[in-house]
C-alpha positions, 0 to 999 in steps of 0.5 A, a space after each residue: 281108479 279115480 286117481 288114475 283117471 285124474 292122472 290120465 286126463 290131466 296129463 292130456 293138457 286138460 284143466 282138471 278139478 278133482 272133487 273129494 268128499 272132505 277136506 282130509 280126503 282132498 289131501 290124500 287124493 293130492 298125494 296119490 296124484 302127486 306120488 307117481 310124478 314124484 317118483 318119475 322125477 327121482 328115477 329120471 323119467 320126468 324133469 321137474 318141468 314135466 312134473 310141474 306141468 300137469 300139477 299146474 293144470 289141477 286143482 282139488 275141492 270138497 265143495 261140489 259147487 266148484 264144479 260148475 264151470 267144468 265142461 265135463 264131470 265124471 263120478 266113481 262110486 266107492 263101496 
């Protein structure tokens, strides 16, 4: 669910920083977000430029202090 929210917000031309609990989880989260974009390019639904635009606005962190400059923060609880 968190990756879907992040992807939708990122496609709205907003600077997005996704925070995860640990560095290895950050890598997995990045794969979940880049995967649909990569598939879109392979299937001809997106150009390479259209793939690159949202990724240029997206950054990842595992350090919650990196969210201090954000205007909006939402959290998802997994259990």
